[in-house]
C-alpha positions as CSV (number, residue, x, y, z in Angstrom):
1,M,53.0,120.2,9.8
2,L,53.4,123.4,11.7
3,F,57.1,123.9,11.2
4,L,58.2,122.7,7.8
5,S,62.0,122.4,7.2
6,E,61.8,123.0,3.4
7,R,59.9,125.1,1.0
8,K,59.4,124.1,-2.6
9,N,60.0,126.9,-5.1
10,T,58.0,127.1,-8.3
11,D,60.8,125.6,-10.3
12,G,60.8,122.5,-8.1
13,S,63.9,123.3,-6.1
14,A,63.7,123.4,-2.4
15,R,65.2,125.7,0.3
16,R,65.0,126.0,4.1
17,V,62.0,127.9,5.4
18,G,63.1,131.0,7.1
19,D,61.9,132.5,10.4
20,D,59.9,135.2,8.5
21,A,58.0,132.7,6.5
22,L,57.0,130.8,9.7
23,R,56.0,134.0,11.5
24,N,54.0,135.3,8.6
25,G,52.2,132.0,8.2
26,L,51.3,132.0,11.9
27,D,50.2,135.6,11.7
28,N,47.9,134.8,8.7
29,A,46.5,131.7,10.4
30,V,45.8,133.6,13.6
31,E,44.2,136.5,11.7
32,A,41.9,134.1,9.8
33,H,41.0,131.7,12.6
34,L,41.7,133.5,16.0
35,P,41.2,137.2,15.4
36,G,41.1,138.0,19.1
37,W,44.7,136.6,19.4
38,T,46.3,138.8,16.8
39,D,49.7,140.1,18.0
40,K,49.4,137.8,21.0
41,L,50.0,134.3,19.6
42,T,53.6,134.1,18.5
43,P,56.0,131.2,17.9
44,H,57.5,131.9,21.3
45,A,54.1,131.7,23.0
46,L,53.4,128.4,21.2
47,R,56.6,127.0,22.5
48,H,55.5,127.9,26.1
49,F,52.1,126.4,25.5
50,C,53.4,123.2,24.0
51,A,56.1,122.7,26.7
52,S,53.4,123.2,29.4
53,Q,51.0,120.8,27.7
54,L,53.7,118.1,27.3
55,Y,54.7,118.4,30.9
56,G,51.1,118.4,32.1
57,N,50.5,115.2,30.2
58,G,53.4,113.4,31.7
59,L,56.4,114.0,29.5
60,D,59.6,114.4,31.6
61,L,61.8,117.4,31.7
62,I,64.7,115.8,29.9
63,A,62.4,114.9,27.0
64,I,61.0,118.4,26.9
65,Q,64.5,119.8,26.9
66,E,65.3,117.8,23.8
67,V,62.1,118.7,22.0
68,L,62.8,122.4,22.6
69,G,66.4,122.0,21.6
70,H,67.8,123.5,24.8
71,S,71.3,122.8,26.1
72,W,70.4,123.4,29.7
73,I,67.5,121.9,31.6
74,A,67.0,125.2,33.5
75,T,66.2,126.9,30.2
76,A,63.6,124.3,29.3
77,M,62.1,124.6,32.8
78,R,61.4,128.3,32.1
79,Y,59.1,127.3,29.3
80,I,56.9,125.2,31.5
81,H,54.0,126.8,33.3
82,V,51.8,124.7,35.6
83,Q,48.5,125.6,37.3
84,Q,48.9,126.1,41.1
85,T,46.1,123.5,41.6
86,W,48.2,121.0,39.7
87,V,51.1,121.5,42.1
88,E,48.8,121.2,45.1
89,D,47.1,118.1,43.7
90,A,50.6,116.5,43.1
91,W,51.6,117.3,46.7
92,V,48.4,115.8,48.2
93,A,48.8,112.6,46.0
94,G,52.4,112.3,47.1
95,M,51.5,112.6,50.8
96,E,48.8,110.0,50.4
97,R,51.2,107.6,48.8
98,A,53.7,108.2,51.6
99,A,51.1,107.7,54.3
100,K,50.1,104.3,52.8
101,R,53.7,103.1,52.7
102,L,54.1,104.1,56.4
103,E,50.9,102.4,57.6
104,G,51.6,99.8,60.3
105,L,55.2,100.9,60.8
106,A,54.6,103.1,63.9
107,R,53.4,100.7,66.7
């Protein structure tokens, strides 16, 4: 799991994982596995990437809003980045669907 909710202490007790522990863990993993991304890959950047990937793979905005824990859909929308070609491809596909529905109506 990337974001654990509890951390076990040496005495067996558990406590919530703090923000610093998550940031430090991410920093250590980036340094070990992606040294070119040091100081660039942050929890915030991961949220943007994950939201964009979820949207690009078909998850709707309301679901992404819930995953991110945002109260407002507009806030969730700011996390989603799409390629310009994706927008253009969606436009062309929509126009093709509309043209097929209208075939034969104009006579």
